[in-house]
C-alpha positions as a printed Julia matrix, in Angstrom:
64×3 Matrix{Float64}:
  -0.54  -25.17  -16.43
   1.68  -24.11  -13.55
   0.28  -22.07  -10.69
   0.23  -18.28  -10.94
   2.78  -16.56   -8.72
   1.72  -13.7    -6.5
   3.69  -10.45   -6.73
   6.16  -10.55   -3.82
   6.66   -6.78   -3.76
   2.93   -6.09   -3.57
   2.48   -8.77   -0.89
   4.94   -6.98    1.4
   3.3    -3.57    0.92
  -0.41   -4.33    1.36
  -2.45   -6.0     4.11
  -6.14   -6.7     4.62
  -8.07   -4.83    7.31
 -10.66   -6.53    9.48
 -13.46   -5.43    7.17
 -11.67   -6.74    4.07
 -10.34   -3.47    2.7
  -6.71   -3.13    1.63
  -4.38   -1.13    3.86
  -1.17    0.5     2.58
   1.53    2.89    3.75
   1.88    6.32    2.18
   4.71    7.27   -0.18
   7.1    10.28   -0.15
   8.44    9.74    3.38
  11.86    8.2     2.68
  14.22   11.09    1.83
  14.44   14.85    1.08
  12.43   15.55    4.22
  13.89   18.98    4.97
  11.69   20.78    2.44
   8.52   19.03    3.57
   6.53   20.68    6.33
   6.09   18.94    9.7
   2.34   18.79    9.08
   2.87   17.0     5.77
   5.36   14.53    7.28
   3.0    13.84   10.17
   0.16   12.98    7.79
   2.46   10.7     5.78
   3.1     8.6     8.91
  -0.48    7.36    8.94
  -1.51    4.45    6.78
  -4.05    4.78    4.0
  -6.39    2.53    2.07
  -6.02    1.33   -1.49
  -8.41    3.25   -3.74
 -11.64    1.48   -4.68
 -10.77    1.53   -8.4
  -7.42   -0.2    -7.74
  -8.66   -2.85   -5.3
  -9.37   -5.51   -7.94
  -5.92   -5.07   -9.51
  -4.08   -5.2    -6.16
  -6.05   -8.24   -4.97
  -5.03  -10.03   -8.16
  -1.36   -9.17   -7.44
  -1.37  -10.45   -3.87
  -3.57  -13.53   -4.4
  -1.39  -16.62   -4.18
């Protein structure tokens, strides 16, 4: 059997933190920013963590 390939798109979007959690950037910050409030845009700048229920699935995607 050949080796499994990791998902290149997922690899570029997710990183591990020091404690082993998965860190990600938030969505909805690329365009149509005029209707979004400054407070909302400011909170979208910060990174978030992958939800606990999705961690197993994302780890499987980025494992190479």
